[in-house]
DOMI-610341 format. One record per residue: x negated, y negated, z of N, C-alpha, C in turn. Coordinates in steps of 0.1 Angstrom, whole numbers, padded with zeros to 4 digits, always signed. Layout:
BEGIN
XYZXYZXYZ
...
This chain:
BEGIN
+0147-0285+0137+0143-0277+0120+0160-0279+0114
+0162-0285+0099+0173-0287+0092+0179-0276+0090
+0193-0274+0083+0198-0263+0080+0189-0262+0064
+0186-0269+0059+0179-0265+0046+0167-0258+0047
+0160-0261+0058+0148-0261+0056+0145-0241+0065
+0158-0239+0074+0162-0227+0078+0166-0220+0066
+0173-0225+0052+0179-0214+0046+0167-0211+0038
+0154-0223+0037+0144-0220+0028+0134-0209+0033
+0135-0207+0043+0125-0198+0051+0130-0184+0051
+0145-0184+0053+0150-0169+0050+0148-0164+0035
+0151-0177+0025+0147-0172+0012+0132-0168+0008
+0120-0172+0019+0109-0168+0015+0107-0159+0022
+0113-0151+0034+0110-0139+0037+0118-0128+0029
+0132-0132+0021+0136-0124+0014+0129-0120-0001
+0124-0131-0004+0117-0128-0018+0102-0121-0016
+0095-0128-0004+0083-0122-0003+0082-0104+0001
+0097-0102+0007+0100-0086+0012+0104-0080+0002
+0111-0086-0008+0116-0078-0021+0105-0077-0032
+0097-0086-0032+0086-0091-0039+0075-0073-0036
+0071-0074-0021+0063-0061-0022+0072-0052-0014
+0081-0051-0016+0086-0036-0019+0089-0030-0031
+0093-0036-0042+0085-0035-0059+0073-0031-0061
+0064-0042-0055+0053-0037-0064+0045-0027-0055
+0048-0029-0044+0040-0013-0039+0047-0003-0037
+0065-0002-0035+0075+0010-0034+0073+0017-0048
+0076+0009-0057+0079+0014-0070+0067+0016-0078
+0059+0000-0080+0046-0001-0090+0031+0006-0087
+0033+0004-0070+0021+0013-0066+0023+0032-0060
+0036+0034-0056+0037+0045-0048+0052+0051-0053
+0060+0047-0065+0065+0055-0068+0062+0067-0074
+0054+0067-0080+0045+0081-0083+0042+0091-0076
+0041+0089-0061+0042+0101-0054+0055+0108-0052
+0068+0102-0047+0080+0114-0044+0085+0117-0061
+0078+0113-0072+0081+0116-0084+0070+0126-0091
+0059+0129-0082+0053+0138-0087+0050+0151-0087
+0061+0160-0077+0063+0172-0074+0075+0177-0086
+0082+0166-0090+0091+0167-0097+0086+0171-0111
+0074+0159-0116+0071+0157-0131+0061+0172-0132
+0053+0179-0122+0046+0186-0123+0057+0203-0126
+0067+0203-0121+0077+0211-0119+0083+0212-0133
+0086+0198-0143+0090+0201-0156+0079+0201-0163
+0066+0202-0159+0058+0204-0167+0052+0191-0176
+0057+0178-0171+0052+0163-0176+0034+0165-0176
+0035+0168-0165+0018+0165-0159+0013+0178-0151
-0004+0182-0158-0007+0191-0146-0014+0185-0134
-0013+0194-0123-0023+0188-0108-0033+0180-0112
-0045+0189-0120-0058+0179-0121-0053+0166-0129
-0041+0166-0139-0041+0153-0143-0035+0141-0135
-0030+0149-0127-0022+0137-0115-0035+0128-0109
-0048+0137-0109-0055+0130-0097-0063+0118-0107
-0062+0122-0121-0066+0110-0131-0055+0100-0132
-0044+0103-0131-0032+0090-0129-0030+0081-0120
-0035+0087-0107-0037+0078-0094-0048+0071-0096
-0061+0073-0100-0071+0069-0101-0073+0060-0108
-0065+0061-0123-0061+0051-0131-0053+0036-0127
-0044+0039-0115-0037+0030-0109-0047+0023-0102
-0055+0029-0092-0060+0023-0080-0071+0014-0090
-0078+0018-0105-0088+0007-0109-0079+0000-0112
-0066-0004-0119-0060-0013-0120-0058-0022-0107
-0057-0018-0096-0056-0023-0084-0066-0034-0081
-0077-0023-0079-0092-0034-0082-0094-0044-0094
-0088-0039-0103-0091-0053-0116-0082-0063-0111
-0072-0060-0108-0061-0071-0104-0063-0079-0095
-0070-0073-0088-0073-0082-0067-0085-0091-0078
-0095-0084-0080-0105-0094-0087-0104-0105-0097
-0094-0100-0102-0088-0110-0114-0083-0123-0110
-0079-0122-0094-0072-0137-0092-0081-0142-0080
-0093-0141-0079-0103-0147-0070-0103-0160-0069
-0102-0165-0081-0099-0181-0085-0089-0186-0087
-0077-0180-0089-0066-0184-0088-0057-0185-0079
-0053-0198-0081-0042-0202-0073-0026-0207-0075
-0028-0198-0086-0009-0202-0094-0002-0185-0089
+0001-0193-0073+0007-0177-0067+0022-0171-0072
+0028-0184-0076+0044-0178-0080+0045-0178-0092
+0035-0177-0101+0035-0174-0118+0030-0159-0115
+0019-0153-0105+0013-0142-0107+0025-0131-0101
+0034-0138-0092+0044-0131-0086+0053-0127-0097
+0058-0134-0105+0068-0133-0112+0060-0124-0123
+0047-0128-0129+0043-0121-0142+0040-0105-0138
+0035-0101-0123+0030-0088-0117+0048-0084-0115
+0055-0086-0109+0069-0078-0110+0071-0075-0124
+0072-0085-0131+0077-0083-0150+0068-0070-0153
+0056-0073-0149+0050-0059-0155+0050-0048-0149
+0052-0045-0136+0060-0034-0129+0071-0030-0136
+0083-0038-0137+0092-0035-0144+0090-0027-0156
+0082-0033-0164+0077-0027-0180+0075-0012-0178
+0063-0018-0170+0053+0002-0169+0064+0009-0161
+0072+0007-0153+0082+0018-0147+0091+0023-0157
+0096+0011-0163+0109+0019-0175+0099+0027-0185
+0088+0023-0194+0079+0031-0196+0075+0046-0198
+0073+0049-0187+0068+0056-0184+0078+0069-0181
+0091+0067-0182+0101+0076-0184+0096+0083-0202
+0094+0077-0210+0087+0079-0223+0075+0082-0228
+0066+0084-0220+0056+0083-0224+0048+0096-0224
+0038+0097-0230+0028+0115-0228+0017+0111-0219
+0011+0116-0216+0001+0118-0206-0010+0103-0207
-0013+0104-0224-0024+0091-0224-0017+0081-0221
-0007+0076-0226-0001+0061-0225+0002+0063-0206
+0007+0071-0203+0005+0074-0186-0002+0069-0179
-0017+0071-0183-0032+0065-0178-0028+0050-0179
-0028+0042-0193-0027+0032-0196-0016+0027-0184
-0003+0028-0183+0008+0025-0176+0001+0024-0164
-0005+0038-0157-0003+0033-0144-0017+0025-0144
-0026+0021-0146-0040+0015-0148-0030-0003-0149
-0022-0005-0156-0014-0016-0158-0003-0018-0147
+0002-0011-0140+0009-0011-0128+0004-0012-0114
-0012-0005-0115-0016-0013-0105-0023-0025-0105
-0028-0031-0118-0028-0045-0119-0015-0056-0113
-0004-0050-0117+0006-0057-0117+0009-0058-0096
+0006-0047-0094+0012-0047-0079+0000-0053-0071
-0014-0053-0077-0026-0063-0069-0021-0079-0072
-0016-0081-0082-0010-0094-0085-0002-0098-0073
+0009-0090-0072+0019-0094-0066+0013-0095-0051
+0008-0084-0044+0005-0084-0035-0008-0094-0030
-0016-0097-0036-0027-0111-0032-0017-0121-0032
-0009-0129-0045-0001-0135-0045+0004-0141-0036
+0014-0129-0031+0024-0131-0024+0020-0135-0009
+0008-0130-0005-0001-0130+0009-0002-0145+0004
-0012-0148-0003-0016-0161-0002-0004-0174-0005
+0007-0173-0010+0018-0180-0012+0027-0178-0001
+0034-0168+0009+0040-0169+0014+0039-0169+0031
+0029-0165+0031+0023-0165+0045+0016-0180+0049
+0009-0186+0038+0008-0199+0042+0020-0207+0042
+0031-0206+0035+0042-0210+0034+0050-0211+0048
+0049-0203+0053+0059-0195+0064+0047-0202+0079
+0037-0204+0072+0023-0209+0084+0029-0224+0089
+0026-0231+0076+0030-0243+0076+0044-0246+0084
+0052-0237+0082+0065-0246+0090+0067-0236+0103
+0055-0234+0109+0052-0230+0121+0060-0214+0125
+0065-0208+0113+0068-0194+0119+0062-0184+0123
+0063-0181+0133+0053-0172+0142+0052-0153+0134
+0060-0151+0133+0058-0137+0126+0059-0137+0113
+0054-0143+0106+0050-0143+0090+0045-0131+0085
+0040-0122+0094+0026-0111+0089+0047-0101+0087
+0056-0107+0094+0063-0093+0091+0070-0092+0075
+0065-0101+0066+0068-0098+0052+0060-0085+0048
+0052-0083+0056+0042-0069+0053+0056-0056+0053
+0065-0055+0059+0074-0048+0062+0078-0043+0051
+0080-0052+0036+0084-0048+0023+0076-0037+0017
+0064-0035+0024+0059-0020+0016+0062-0011+0020
+0067-0006+0032+0071+0003+0042+0086+0004+0034
+0098-0008+0034+0110-0005+0029+0109-0004+0019
+0098-0005+0004+0102-0002-0008+0097+0013-0010
+0089+0020+0000+0086+0031-0002+0095+0040+0003
+0102+0039+0014+0114+0046+0019+0126+0045+0010
+0131+0029+0005+0139+0030-0008+0136+0042-0020
+0125+0036-0022+0120+0048-0033+0122+0063-0028
+0116+0067-0023+0120+0080-0016+0133+0083-0014
+0141+0080-0010+0154+0081-0005+0158+0081-0021
+0157+0073-0030+0166+0069-0041+0161+0085-0049
+0148+0088-0053+0145+0100-0058+0148+0112-0052
+0149+0113-0034+0155+0127-0030+0167+0130-0033
+0179+0118-0037+0190+0117-0033+0192+0123-0050
+0184+0119-0063+0187+0126-0076+0184+0141-0077
+0173+0143-0070+0167+0159-0069+0172+0167-0062
+0179+0161-0051+0189+0173-0045+0202+0177-0049
+0204+0167-0060+0217+0168-0066+0217+0180-0076
+0224+0193-0073+0224+0201-0084+0228+0201-0100
+0237+0190-0097+0246+0188-0110+0233+0182-0122
+0228+0169-0114+0220+0163-0122+0211+0172-0122
+0202+0182-0116+0192+0187-0121+0197+0198-0134
+0206+0207-0132+0213+0211-0144+0213+0206-0156
+0222+0191-0157+0220+0184-0168+0207+0180-0174
+0201+0177-0163+0184+0174-0170+0178+0182-0176
+0177+0199-0171+0173+0214-0173+0179+0213-0186
+0190+0210-0191+0195+0214-0206+0191+0207-0217
+0183+0194-0214+0176+0185-0226+0165+0182-0220
+0155+0185-0231+0141+0182-0226+0136+0166-0229
+0150+0160-0238+0150+0145-0240+0152+0138-0230
+0159+0143-0217+0167+0137-0204+0157+0142-0189
+0148+0147-0193+0143+0153-0178+0145+0144-0164
+0147+0149-0156+0149+0140-0144+0140+0131-0142
+0127+0137-0140+0116+0129-0138+0118+0114-0150
+0122+0115-0161+0123+0106-0166+0132+0098-0164
+0143+0104-0161+0156+0095-0157+0153+0086-0142
+0142+0089-0134+0145+0086-0125+0131+0075-0120
+0126+0071-0132+0116+0064-0139+0126+0050-0144
+0135+0056-0151+0145+0046-0159+0152+0036-0145
+0157+0047-0140+0164+0043-0127+0156+0026-0123
+0148+0034-0115+0136+0025-0108+0131+0012-0120
+0130+0012-0128+0131+0003-0139+0141-0008-0138
+0150+0000-0133+0168-0012-0138+0166-0023-0124
+0164-0011-0112+0162-0015-0098+0150-0028-0098
+0139-0026-0102+0125-0036-0100+0131-0046-0114
+0136-0044-0124+0141-0056-0130+0153-0069-0124
+0160-0059-0116+0172-0067-0108+0163-0076-0097
+0155-0067-0088+0147-0076-0082+0136-0088-0084
+0131-0082-0101+0125-0099-0102+0134-0107-0109
+0143-0107-0110+0153-0119-0111+0158-0128-0098
+0159-0115-0089+0162-0124-0076+0152-0130-0072
+0141-0125-0070+0127-0131-0066+0124-0143-0075
+0128-0144-0088+0124-0156-0093+0137-0167-0092
+0149-0165-0089+0157-0172-0089+0153-0177-0073
+0148-0170-0060+0145-0176-0049+0133-0184-0045
+0123-0184-0058+0110-0190-0060+0115-0205-0063
+0125-0204-0073+0128-0217-0079+0135-0229-0069
+0140-0216-0054+0150-0225-0047+0140-0234-0033
+0127-0226-0038+0115-0232-0028+0110-0246-0030
+0105-0252-0020+0095-0265-0027+0082-0261-0030
+0080-0259-0042+0065-0251-0046+0058-0260-0044
+0060-0275-0046+0049-0285-0045+0045-0289-0026
+0054-0287-0016+0049-0288-0008+0044-0274+0000
+0045-0263-0006+0041-0250+0000+0024-0249-0009
+0026-0254-0020+0011-0257-0026-0001-0267-0016
+0006-0278-0011-0001-0285-0002-0002-0280+0010
+0008-0275+0019+0005-0267+0032-0007-0254+0031
-0003-0248+0019-0016-0234+0015-0028-0242+0014
-0031-0251+0007-0044-0259+0010-0052-0260+0019
-0040-0269+0031-0047-0272+0043-0047-0261+0051
-0039-0246+0047-0041-0235+0059-0051-0224+0057
-0056-0224+0068-0066-0206+0064-0058-0197+0054
-0064-0196+0041-0058-0189+0032-0059-0175+0036
-0071-0169+0046-0075-0154+0046-0068-0149+0061
-0067-0156+0070-0062-0153+0080-0049-0161+0088
-0038-0156+0084-0028-0164+0091-0024-0164+0108
-0030-0153+0112-0030-0151+0126-0043-0154+0136
-0051-0156+0128-0067-0159+0137-0065-0169+0146
-0057-0181+0144-0057-0193+0152-0058-0188+0169
-0053-0177+0169-0052-0173+0184-0058-0162+0189
-0068-0163+0178-0078-0151+0183-0093-0160+0182
-0100-0156+0194-0112-0160+0196-0120-0153+0184
-0131-0160+0177-0141-0152+0169-0148-0144+0175
-0148-0132+0171-0159-0122+0178-0174-0126+0173
-0184-0120+0182-0196-0119+0178-0197-0114+0162
-0210-0116+0160-0215-0113+0146-0217-0094+0142
-0209-0092+0132-0207-0080+0129-0214-0076+0118
-0220-0059+0120-0227-0059+0108-0220-0059+0095
-0220-0062+0087-0212-0064+0072-0215-0051+0067
-0224-0046+0067-0226-0030+0058-0214-0019+0066
-0215-0021+0079-0205-0011+0089-0193-0016+0084
-0188-0028+0082-0174-0029+0080-0170-0029+0067
-0177-0028+0059-0173-0028+0046-0173-0014+0041
-0183-0003+0049-0184+0009+0047-0173+0016+0050
-0169+0015+0067-0158+0020+0071-0146+0015+0062
-0144+0003+0059-0129+0000+0054-0130+0011+0038
-0141+0012+0033-0140+0016+0023-0137+0033+0023
-0142+0037+0036-0141+0055+0039-0125+0053+0044
-0121+0047+0048-0105+0041+0053-0102+0042+0039
-0102+0039+0025-0095+0039+0015-0095+0054+0012
-0109+0059+0010-0109+0075+0010-0099+0084+0017
-0097+0081+0029-0091+0090+0039-0078+0093+0038
-0072+0079+0034-0058+0078+0037-0054+0080+0025
-0056+0080+0012-0051+0080-0002-0049+0094-0002
-0057+0105-0001-0050+0119-0005-0037+0124+0004
-0033+0121+0014-0021+0123+0020-0011+0111+0017
-0018+0103+0011-0007+0090+0005-0004+0094-0007
-0013+0098-0016-0005+0101-0028+0000+0115-0031
-0002+0129-0021-0004+0140-0025+0008+0146-0014
+0010+0138-0002+0019+0144+0010+0029+0155+0005
+0042+0145-0004+0054+0154-0010+0048+0164-0015
+0037+0164-0031+0036+0179-0035+0028+0188-0025
+0023+0188-0011+0017+0193-0005+0028+0198-0002
+0041+0191+0008+0052+0197+0011+0057+0210+0005
+0057+0203-0009+0068+0212-0017+0060+0222-0022
+0048+0225-0021+0043+0238-0021+0040+0247-0008
+0043+0239+0005+0045+0252+0014+0059+0250+0020
+0067+0240+0017+0080+0245+0022+0090+0250+0012
+0099+0255+0013+0109+0264+0010+0124+0257+0009
+0131+0253+0002+0144+0246-0003+0139+0231-0006
+0147+0224-0002+0148+0209-0007+0143+0199+0005
+0134+0204+0015+0134+0199+0027+0122+0190+0028
+0112+0194+0015+0097+0184+0014+0106+0171+0008
+0115+0167+0005+0123+0154+0000+0121+0145+0012
+0125+0150+0024+0125+0142+0036+0113+0135+0041
+0101+0138+0035+0086+0137+0041+0081+0120+0036
+0087+0120+0022+0081+0103+0017+0088+0093+0023
+0104+0095+0020+0109+0086+0028+0105+0082+0044
+0105+0093+0053+0098+0092+0066+0088+0083+0064
+0072+0089+0058+0060+0077+0053+0065+0064+0054
+0076+0056+0044+0077+0048+0046+0084+0040+0055
+0092+0050+0065+0099+0042+0074+0087+0039+0085
+0079+0050+0086+0070+0047+0098+0061+0034+0095
+0055+0035+0081+0049+0020+0076+0055+0005+0081
+0069+0006+0077+0077-0003+0079+0078-0009+0096
+0080+0001+0101+0085+0002+0118+0068-0005+0121
+0060+0003+0117+0043-0001+0123+0038-0016+0121
+0043-0023+0113+0039-0035+0109+0051-0042+0120
+0060-0041+0124+0069-0043+0133+0061-0046+0142
+0061-0033+0152+0055-0029+0162+0042-0038+0166
+0030-0039+0154+0020-0044+0157+0022-0061+0156
+0030-0066+0149+0032-0083+0152+0039-0081+0163
+0047-0072+0172+0048-0076+0184+0041-0074+0192
+0031-0067+0191+0015-0066+0203+0009-0077+0201
+0004-0080+0189-0002-0093+0187+0003-0106+0193
+0016-0110+0194+0019-0122+0200+0022-0120+0214
+0022-0108+0223+0023-0106+0234+0008-0104+0239
-0001-0099+0235-0014-0098+0235-0023-0110+0227
-0026-0123+0225-0036-0127+0222-0047-0128+0221
-0056-0114+0229-0071-0112+0228-0070-0099+0225
-0062-0094+0222-0058-0080+0216-0072-0077+0209
-0080-0068+0210-0090-0063+0201-0084-0058+0187
-0088-0065+0175-0086-0058+0163-0094-0050+0158
-0103-0046+0163-0113-0035+0162-0112-0025+0167
-0105-0029+0181-0101-0013+0192-0084-0008+0185
-0080-0018+0178-0063-0013+0169-0071-0009+0155
-0079-0011+0150-0085-0004+0138-0090+0010+0144
-0098+0013+0152-0109+0021+0156-0096+0033+0161
-0084+0026+0168-0074+0038+0174-0068+0042+0163
-0059+0030+0156-0054+0035+0142-0063+0045+0133
-0073+0041+0131-0076+0054+0122-0080+0069+0127
-0082+0068+0139-0085+0081+0148-0068+0088+0145
-0059+0080+0150-0044+0085+0146-0043+0091+0137
-0045+0082+0123-0048+0087+0109-0053+0103+0107
-0070+0101+0115-0076+0112+0109-0070+0127+0116
-0060+0124+0127-0052+0135+0134-0039+0140+0123
-0036+0129+0114-0025+0134+0110-0031+0137+0094
-0038+0133+0092-0042+0139+0080-0045+0152+0079
-0054+0157+0088-0059+0169+0092-0048+0176+0097
-0035+0177+0100-0025+0184+0106-0018+0190+0095
-0015+0188+0082-0011+0199+0073-0016+0212+0072
-0031+0209+0072-0041+0222+0071-0042+0229+0080
-0034+0228+0093-0033+0236+0105-0019+0240+0107
-0011+0230+0104+0004+0235+0107+0012+0233+0098
+0013+0241+0086+0022+0245+0076+0037+0247+0080
+0044+0233+0081+0055+0236+0086+0063+0221+0083
+0075+0222+0084+0082+0210+0083+0080+0197+0096
+0077+0204+0104+0076+0196+0117+0062+0190+0115
+0050+0198+0112+0037+0198+0108+0036+0183+0098
+0042+0184+0090+0043+0174+0079+0050+0165+0081
+0060+0162+0087+0067+0147+0093+0058+0140+0103
+0053+0150+0111+0043+0142+0121+0031+0138+0112
+0025+0144+0101+0015+0138+0095+0020+0126+0089
+0034+0125+0084+0040+0113+0077+0041+0104+0086
+0043+0106+0099+0044+0095+0109+0031+0093+0111
+0023+0098+0118+0011+0089+0120+0001+0084+0107
+0000+0089+0095-0008+0086+0082+0002+0073+0080
+0013+0078+0078+0026+0063+0075+0027+0054+0086
+0025+0055+0097+0022+0046+0108+0013+0037+0112
+0001+0042+0102-0013+0035+0106-0018+0028+0095
-0013+0037+0083-0022+0026+0072-0021+0013+0069
-0008+0007+0073-0010-0008+0070-0014-0017+0082
-0013-0009+0095-0017-0016+0103-0033-0019+0104
-0042-0005+0099-0056-0006+0096-0058-0017+0085
-0045-0019+0072-0049-0028+0065-0050-0040+0067
-0041-0044+0078-0041-0057+0083-0051-0061+0093
-0058-0051+0101-0064-0054+0113-0081-0055+0105
-0084-0046+0090-0097-0046+0087-0099-0058+0081
-0090-0067+0073-0085-0075+0067-0090-0090+0077
-0082-0089+0085-0083-0101+0096-0097-0098+0103
-0104-0085+0107-0116-0085+0113-0126-0091+0103
-0124-0092+0087-0133-0096+0080-0130-0112+0078
-0121-0115+0078-0118-0131+0081-0122-0138+0090
-0124-0129+0103-0130-0135+0117-0145-0137+0111
-0150-0131+0105-0166-0132+0099-0174-0140+0092
-0159-0152+0084-0164-0161+0076-0175-0172+0082
-0173-0173+0087-0187-0187+0096-0202-0175+0100
-0198-0167+0096-0214-0156+0099-0217-0156+0085
-0209-0150+0079-0214-0155+0063-0207-0157+0052
-0214-0169+0054-0208-0181+0044-0205-0178+0028
-0221-0176+0023-0222-0166+0014-0217-0157+0004
-0206-0154+0015-0201-0135+0008-0186-0143+0005
-0178-0139-0002-0161-0141-0003-0159-0124+0005
-0154-0125+0013-0155-0111+0026-0139-0105+0019
-0130-0114+0019-0117-0107+0013-0119-0097-0003
-0128-0106-0009-0132-0096-0020-0142-0086-0019
-0151-0086-0011-0162-0072-0006-0150-0063+0000
-0144-0066+0007-0132-0058+0015-0124-0047+0004
-0116-0055-0008-0109-0052-0017-0117-0042-0021
-0129-0046-0025-0135-0036-0037-0140-0027-0030
-0144-0026-0018-0149-0012-0011-0135-0005-0005
-0126-0010-0005-0115-0004-0002-0108+0004-0013
-0110-0005-0026-0103+0003-0041-0115+0012-0042
-0128+0012-0042-0136+0022-0045-0134+0033-0036
-0131+0034-0022-0130+0046-0017-0115+0052-0020
-0105+0046-0021-0093+0052-0025-0096+0054-0041
-0102+0052-0051-0105+0055-0063-0110+0066-0062
-0123+0071-0054-0131+0086-0054-0122+0095-0047
-0110+0094-0039-0102+0102-0028-0094+0107-0039
-0087+0108-0051-0078+0116-0062-0089+0128-0066
-0102+0119-0071-0108+0128-0081-0116+0138-0072
-0116+0139-0059-0122+0147-0052-0109+0159-0058
-0098+0158-0060-0090+0170-0057-0090+0177-0074
-0104+0169-0083-0102+0175-0095-0119+0187-0095
-0124+0188-0081-0135+0195-0080-0131+0208-0071
-0116+0208-0067-0111+0216-0059-0100+0223-0070
-0099+0237-0070-0092+0244-0079-0085+0257-0067
-0075+0262-0075-0067+0272-0063-0055+0263-0056
-0044+0279-0052-0031+0269-0048-0032+0263-0035
-0043+0262-0028-0046+0260-0013-0057+0247-0013
-0058+0245-0024-0069+0232-0026-0066+0222-0012
-0056+0223-0008-0055+0208+0003-0060+0214+0015
-0062+0230+0020-0072+0234+0031-0081+0227+0029
-0087+0229+0020-0104+0224+0021-0101+0206+0022
-0093+0201+0013-0096+0185+0011-0085+0182+0019
-0081+0183+0029-0074+0173+0042-0084+0171+0049
-0092+0183+0050-0106+0180+0067-0112+0172+0060
-0117+0172+0049-0127+0162+0041-0121+0149+0045
-0110+0148+0041-0103+0135+0046-0105+0128+0059
-0102+0140+0070-0099+0134+0083-0113+0133+0086
-0124+0142+0081-0140+0138+0084-0141+0124+0085
-0139+0126+0073-0147+0108+0066-0139+0096+0071
-0125+0099+0077-0120+0086+0085-0128+0084+0099
-0131+0098+0106-0139+0097+0116-0153+0090+0114
-0158+0094+0106-0173+0088+0102-0172+0074+0102
-0156+0066+0095-0156+0055+0096-0153+0046+0113
-0148+0056+0118-0143+0053+0132-0158+0052+0141
-0164+0058+0137-0176+0059+0141-0187+0049+0140
-0188+0038+0123-0198+0032+0124-0189+0019+0129
-0177+0018+0135-0168+0005+0140-0171+0007+0157
-0181+0016+0157-0179+0019+0172-0191+0007+0180
-0201+0009+0177-0207-0004+0180-0215-0012+0169
-0204-0024+0162-0208-0030+0151-0214-0042+0153
-0218-0047+0162-0221-0059+0165-0237-0060+0161
-0241-0074+0158-0257-0075+0153-0262-0076+0171
-0276-0068+0170-0281-0074+0181-0287-0083+0185
-0289-0090+0173-0296-0106+0173-0289-0110+0160
-0284-0125+0165-0280-0137+0157-0288-0135+0142
-0301-0136+0144-0312-0139+0133-0309-0128+0125
-0305-0118+0126-0308-0105+0116-0296-0102+0110
-0295-0104+0098-0286-0101+0089-0286-0083+0084
C-alpha cells in the first residue's frame, strides 16, 4: 500500500467520524443535554419536549427514506452537515413553533449524513481491504460525549450562568446552540475539504461492486430464513424502548439529583456508546461465527435492565449505571439489527429490508416520546421507564425463536 493510499484511508476515517459526530452528536442528540437547561429557563415545557423529540424523529424517517434511490453520497453528506449547522445555530433564536420545524429539519439532515456516510465510507474502506471499517461509528459516541462535555462545562460555570440570567436575550441555552453551530460549521468545512482529497471516482466504482448493506457479512455464514415480522417488530420495539432514556436521561437526573452531578450522565452515555463499537468490532474479528442474533438479544436485555434501573435506584450511581447499560448497547443493537436484516436479502428479494428496518425503528422511536404526553406529574418516569423495559424484553422474546419452520412458508 502506497503512502498516498494510506493517507487517503486516514482522511476517510477522519471525515466519516467527524461527520457522524456532528450529525448525531449535535444534529440528533444535542437537544438531550440542553433540554434540562431549556426547561429551567422556561424556553420549553416538559410536554413540549416530547413534541420536539418526535418532530426530530419524523425528520429522521423522512430523510432516510428520501435517499433510498440516491447514490450521490458525498453531496448529501455536505448538504446534511450544512443543514445541521444552520438548524443548530437558528435554534438559539427560535420560538417553540420554529423549534418544531428546525428539529424536523435536523432529523432529515442527520439521516442524510448517517445513510450517506454508511454507503460511501464503509464501501470505500472495504474496497481497500480495511478490516475495521465499522470503527467509523465511534463518531456517534464521540459526538455525544463531546457535546455533553461542552454543555456541562458552560452550565457548570457560575459566572456564565449569572451573566445569562441577567438578560433574556442571552439565555445560556441559546448561547450553547450558537457555540455548537460554530463547531458544526468548522466540522463541515473540514469534511468538505477531506472529501475533495479522496478519489471519488474510484470510490463510486468500488461502492457499485461492494455489498452496500452489509460490509462485514462476508465472514458470516447466512443464517436460516427468519420470520420477517418478528425481526421488524423487534427492531421497532428497540426503537421505542431505548429512546426514552436516550432523550430524557439528563432531565431525569436533574430532577432526582442535587447540585450539578447530573451533568456527568450524558458524556458518560456517549463514551459508553463509542467504546461499545470498538469492543463489538474486536469480538466480530475474533469470532467469525459470532451469532448476531445472540448479540442483539443479550444487548437488548442489558438495555432493558439499564432502562429500568433509574426507576428503582434514584442515585448518581444508579443513573450512571443506566447510562452505561443503555449507552453501551444501543449502537451494538443498531449495527447487529441491520446486519441481521442484510443477511436475509436472499430470502426476501422483493423487500428493501434496510428501508423496512429504518421505518420500523423510526416509528418505534417516534411513539416513545409521545408517551410522555399521556403521563403527568413529577414522577412520570417511575411509570414510563418500566414500560420501556417491558417493551424491550418483548422484543427479545420475538427474537428467541425467530426462524421459519418451513422454507416454503413466508
